[in-house]
N, C-alpha and C positions, 0 to 999 in steps of 0.2 A: 504494500500500500504506500509505503514511503517513496518507493521508486516512481510511482505514478505522480505524486506531488512534486518530485524532483524535476519532472519534465517541464514544469511551469516556470522554473527559475530563469532559464535562458531567455524565453520570450519577454519576461518582465524586465530583465536587464537590457534587452534589445530595445524595448519601448522607452525605457529611461534614457538610453543613449540617443534614440531618435528624437526625443523631446528637447535635447540640448540644442542651443542656438548655433552651434558650430558644425552641424552635420553636413550641410550643403553649402558649397562656396561657388558663387557666380562671379565671373570676371566681366566688368563693364568697361567700355571704352569711354574715356573722358574727351577732352578736346583733342583735335588732331595733333599728333606728335607727342602727346602726353602718355604716361604709363597707365595701363588699365588699373582700375581699382577693384578690390575684392569685397563683396558683400557676403555675409554668412547668414544662413537661415536654418531653421529646424526642419526635420523631415516632414512634420505635420503642417508646415506653412504652405499655403497655396500660392504664394508669390512666385516661386520658381516655375510653376506650371505655365505661367504666362510667357516665360522665356524658353519654352520647349524642354524644360527639365522636369518631366513628369514622373520619372521612375522613383525618386525618393518618396514622393507622396504615395504612390502605389505600394511601395515597400512597407511604408508605415501602416497603411490600411490593412494590407495582407497579414502583417505581423499581429495586429489586433484580432483579426479573424482566427489566426492560428492559436492565440492565447485563449480566445473564447472556446474554441473546439477542445483544447486541452483541459480547460476547466470543466466543461461538460463531460469529457471523458473521465476525469478524476471523480466526478460525482456519480456518474452512472456506470462506469466500468464497462462500457460497450467498446470492444476492441475494433469494431467497424469504423469508429471515428478516427482511428489512426491513419487509415488510408488517405482520406482527404488532407490530413495534416501533412503527410509526406509530400503529396502533390503540391500543396500550397507552399511548403517550405522550398521545394525545388523551384517553383515559379518565382518565389520571393528572392532566391539567390540570383536567378536570371535577371530580375528587375534591378537588383543591386549592382550586378556586373554591367548592365546596360548604362547605368549612371556613369561608370568609369569610361566606357567606350565612347559615349557621346560627348563628354566634356572632361578632358584630361585635367584641366586646371581646377576642377571642382573636387578633386580627391583630397580628403582631410583625414586626419588620424581617426576621428570619430566614425567616418564612413567606412574605413577599413575595419575598425572594431565591430561595426554593425554587420558587415559581411562575414567576418569570422564567427561572430556569435550565431548567425543564421546557419552557417556550415556546421558548427558544433551541435546546434539543436537538431539539425537533420540527421547527423550521425547518431546522436543520442536516441532519437525516436526509432531509427532503423535498428539499432542494437536492442532496444526495449522490445520492438516488434518481434525480433528474432528469438529473444528469450521467451516471449509469450507463446510463440509457435512451438518451441521445443517442450514447453510445459504441458501443452495440450495434447 
């Protein structure tokens, strides 16, 4: 039972990281010949969407859905909920990597930590699913 609740820890940490204001960095051009200036935003901020940087917001929303599904799983113990969690985590990692591919200057330490946390959560859920299948 404790292992089930341990699955919730990484999504909570990821959501906390996504809430920090330094997750997304956008480079804006100032006057001609001037250096671009960097503005930083939270993953939950809708401002970067207007500048075609949509993947952080999708990553944040998908992480919330993953957390909700894992909470429901911990309460109900229905192992069928783990399949959509694995799919959503995989999609979430792809969203997170799209963020790097589209805007190289927008990579921050927090965004790298978020991607690593998503990978760790995916591995943890896959290991937990394998343990469940060997017990049954």
